[in-house]
Structures are given as C-alpha cells and as structure tokens.
C-alpha positions in Angstrom: 10.3 20.1 -7.8 8.3 16.9 -7.6 5.5 16.7 -5.0 3.3 13.9 -3.9 0.5 13.4 -1.4 1.3 10.1 0.4 -0.5 7.9 2.9 1.9 5.0 2.8 2.3 3.3 6.1 0.5 6.1 8.0 -2.3 3.8 9.3 0.2 1.3 10.6 2.1 4.0 12.4 -1.0 5.5 14.0 -2.2 2.0 15.0 1.2 1.4 16.7 0.9 4.7 18.5 -2.6 3.9 19.7 -1.4 0.4 20.9 1.5 2.0 22.8 -0.9 4.4 24.5 -3.7 2.0 25.3 -2.0 -1.4 25.4 -4.6 -2.8 23.0 -3.7 -4.0 19.5 -6.3 -3.0 16.9 -6.1 -4.6 13.4 -6.9 -2.6 10.3 -10.1 -4.7 9.9 -11.2 -3.8 13.4 -10.3 -0.1 12.8 -12.6 -0.2 9.7 -15.4 -1.6 11.8 -14.9 1.0 14.5 -14.7 3.9 12.1 -17.6 2.7 9.9 -15.6 2.7 6.7 -14.8 -0.1 4.3 -11.8 -2.3 5.2 -10.5 -1.9 1.6 -10.3 1.9 2.2 -8.0 1.3 5.2 -5.8 -1.1 3.3 -5.6 1.1 0.2 -4.6 4.1 2.3 -1.9 2.3 4.2 -0.5 0.8 1.0 -0.5 4.3 -0.6 -2.8 3.1 -3.3 -5.9 5.3 -2.7 -6.6 7.4 -5.7 -9.6 9.3 -4.2 -10.2 9.9 -0.5 -13.8 10.6 0.6 -13.6 13.4 3.2 -16.4 11.9 5.3 -14.5 8.6 5.5 -11.3 10.4 6.3 -13.1 12.3 9.1 -14.5 9.0 10.5 -11.1 7.5 10.4 -9.5 10.4 12.2 -12.2 10.3 14.9 -11.5 6.5 15.4 -7.7 7.1 15.5 -8.0 10.3 17.5 -5.8 12.1 15.0 -5.9 14.9 12.4 -6.0 14.5 8.6 -2.4 15.7 8.3 -1.4 12.6 10.4 -2.7 10.4 7.5 -2.1 12.6 4.5 1.5 13.6 4.2 2.7 16.1 1.6 6.1 14.9 0.3 8.2 17.4 -1.6 11.1 16.1 -3.5 13.4 18.4 -5.3 14.7 17.3 -8.6 17.9 18.9 -9.9 18.1 19.5 -13.6 21.3 18.5 -15.2 
C-alpha cells in the first residue's frame, strides 16, 4: 500500500467554494494577505510542492478560509498490487 499526504489543488477548490458562497473572488495572493502567511506558502500548498507545513500558518489559513485542516491536507491511500 502506498500512501501520500496531498494538498494539490485544495486551495483552488476552497477558494472556488468561498466564491460560490460569497460572490467574491479572492486570489491566492489576497488570501495570503488576509491569512497573514507568505504567498509562496499558498502557491506551494496548492501545487502540492510543500515539503513542510507550519501548523501556525495552516491554522491561519484555515481561519481565513473558514475550513478545517483536513479540507487542505488530504490523505491519499493507493493500493499497489504485487505481481
């Protein structure tokens, strides 16, 4: 069994949900400003390229997006069959 913690595309999805609810489009850059986190953190998370995630930054991001950490951090389990 191969497992992986993924963040790929999650910020984009959450920003889309927020736009649907509020009618306001928020860019990743604006989200970073609102959350008080570096914009590079947002872009790395959304691209699935974040190697380390600071829990305080994650908490700030969740507060700004009105979501839970599991909405951003997704545990993907892929089962590999042995031949």
